[in-house]
Residue frames as qw, qx, qy, qz and C-alpha x, y, z in Angstrom:
[[0.376, 0.149, -0.404, 0.821, 13.67, -9.56, -9.09],
 [0.330, -0.721, -0.578, 0.196, 12.09, -8.42, -5.85],
 [0.062, 0.761, -0.002, 0.646, 11.64, -4.76, -5.24],
 [0.133, 0.274, -0.553, 0.775, 12.46, -3.00, -2.10],
 [0.592, -0.244, 0.121, -0.759, 8.86, -2.92, -1.02],
 [0.893, -0.048, -0.405, -0.189, 8.54, -6.74, -1.41],
 [0.563, 0.166, -0.624, 0.516, 11.74, -7.22, 0.68],
 [0.163, -0.290, 0.412, -0.848, 10.30, -5.02, 3.34],
 [0.794, -0.166, -0.071, -0.581, 6.96, -6.84, 3.38],
 [0.806, 0.106, -0.576, 0.092, 8.86, -10.16, 3.64],
 [0.305, 0.256, -0.602, 0.692, 10.82, -8.90, 6.55],
 [0.447, -0.247, 0.211, -0.833, 7.63, -7.67, 8.30],
 [0.878, -0.098, -0.257, -0.391, 5.98, -11.04, 7.86],
 [0.682, 0.181, -0.622, 0.341, 9.10, -12.80, 9.12],
 [0.039, 0.277, -0.532, 0.799, 9.14, -10.61, 12.22],
 [0.626, -0.227, 0.024, -0.746, 5.54, -11.28, 12.85],
 [0.928, -0.072, -0.302, -0.207, 5.91, -15.03, 12.80],
 [0.554, 0.245, -0.641, 0.471, 9.08, -15.36, 14.76],
 [0.574, -0.634, -0.493, 0.162, 8.70, -15.83, 18.51],
 [0.051, -0.960, 0.050, -0.271, 9.40, -12.75, 20.53],
 [0.623, 0.247, -0.469, 0.576, 12.90, -12.30, 21.70],
 [0.532, -0.689, -0.341, 0.356, 13.71, -11.34, 25.19],
 [0.250, 0.830, -0.079, 0.492, 14.63, -7.67, 25.37],
 [0.683, -0.326, -0.328, 0.565, 17.53, -7.32, 27.72],
 [0.179, -0.965, -0.096, 0.165, 18.10, -4.13, 29.57],
 [0.731, 0.421, -0.021, 0.537, 20.95, -2.58, 27.58],
 [0.080, -0.914, 0.107, -0.383, 21.44, 0.33, 29.94],
 [0.830, -0.205, -0.295, 0.427, 24.70, -0.09, 31.81],
 [0.269, -0.937, 0.095, 0.200, 26.62, 2.24, 34.05],
 [0.400, 0.805, -0.432, 0.070, 30.03, 3.38, 33.00],
 [0.382, -0.560, 0.708, -0.200, 31.52, 1.28, 35.76],
 [0.826, 0.081, 0.546, -0.115, 29.93, -1.93, 34.39],
 [0.705, 0.702, -0.090, 0.039, 31.12, -1.19, 30.88],
 [0.112, 0.807, -0.561, 0.147, 34.68, -0.64, 32.17],
 [0.586, -0.378, 0.693, -0.185, 34.68, -3.75, 34.22],
 [0.877, 0.348, 0.326, -0.055, 33.57, -5.79, 31.18],
 [0.504, 0.830, -0.235, 0.050, 36.27, -4.23, 29.13],
 [0.105, -0.704, 0.665, -0.226, 39.05, -4.79, 31.60],
 [0.760, -0.189, 0.600, -0.164, 38.02, -8.37, 32.23],
 [0.864, 0.499, -0.001, -0.066, 38.59, -9.11, 28.62],
 [0.462, 0.696, -0.452, 0.314, 42.19, -8.27, 29.33],
 [0.804, -0.279, -0.463, 0.247, 42.33, -9.98, 32.66],
 [0.288, 0.270, -0.276, 0.876, 42.88, -6.70, 34.37],
 [0.155, -0.570, -0.685, 0.426, 41.23, -4.96, 37.24],
 [0.163, 0.771, 0.359, 0.500, 39.14, -1.92, 36.25],
 [0.247, 0.260, -0.314, 0.879, 40.13, 1.41, 37.67],
 [0.208, -0.543, -0.689, 0.433, 38.44, 2.72, 40.75],
 [0.024, 0.427, 0.235, 0.873, 36.15, 5.55, 40.06],
 [0.009, -0.333, -0.635, 0.697, 34.47, 7.56, 42.79],
 [0.085, 0.663, 0.668, 0.328, 30.99, 8.42, 42.13],
 [0.138, -0.101, -0.134, 0.976, 30.53, 12.20, 41.98],
 [0.237, 0.616, 0.666, -0.347, 27.03, 13.50, 42.65],
 [0.254, 0.534, 0.519, 0.617, 25.35, 15.18, 39.70],
 [0.065, -0.524, -0.310, 0.791, 25.00, 18.95, 40.30],
 [0.347, 0.786, 0.496, 0.130, 22.39, 20.86, 38.24],
 [0.360, 0.138, 0.089, 0.918, 23.85, 23.87, 36.50],
 [0.022, 0.577, 0.429, -0.695, 22.42, 27.23, 37.43],
 [0.068, 0.206, -0.460, -0.861, 22.14, 28.23, 33.81],
 [0.181, -0.287, -0.867, -0.365, 19.18, 25.89, 33.24],
 [0.133, -0.612, -0.668, 0.403, 17.15, 27.61, 35.98],
 [0.094, 0.640, 0.311, 0.696, 15.04, 30.58, 35.00],
 [0.152, -0.109, -0.434, 0.881, 15.11, 33.56, 37.32],
 [0.029, 0.742, 0.655, -0.140, 11.89, 35.16, 38.37],
 [0.269, 0.278, 0.176, 0.905, 11.41, 38.48, 36.58],
 [0.013, 0.582, 0.567, -0.583, 9.71, 41.25, 38.21],
 [0.263, 0.694, 0.519, 0.424, 7.22, 43.20, 36.27],
 [0.216, -0.155, -0.124, 0.956, 8.00, 46.89, 36.17],
 [0.110, 0.788, 0.602, -0.066, 5.01, 49.13, 36.65],
 [0.258, 0.426, 0.189, 0.846, 4.82, 52.42, 35.02],
 [0.183, -0.585, -0.522, 0.593, 4.09, 55.40, 37.29],
 [0.231, 0.720, 0.416, 0.504, 2.09, 58.31, 36.03]]
């Protein structure tokens, strides 16, 4: 019976000996994902207008003024 460590070592050896696979860019936009989904059902994907991303003001730090003590 092989132990878990033996199985892991076998997988590592197998991975080293197999030719490298092409890594596809898996990052897709939401419109690409929707078009693929709707094409499976032979339907047109919905039209989505691109809305520019606005940064929230909460993330910005305000400049704090140092208060000086007067004698």
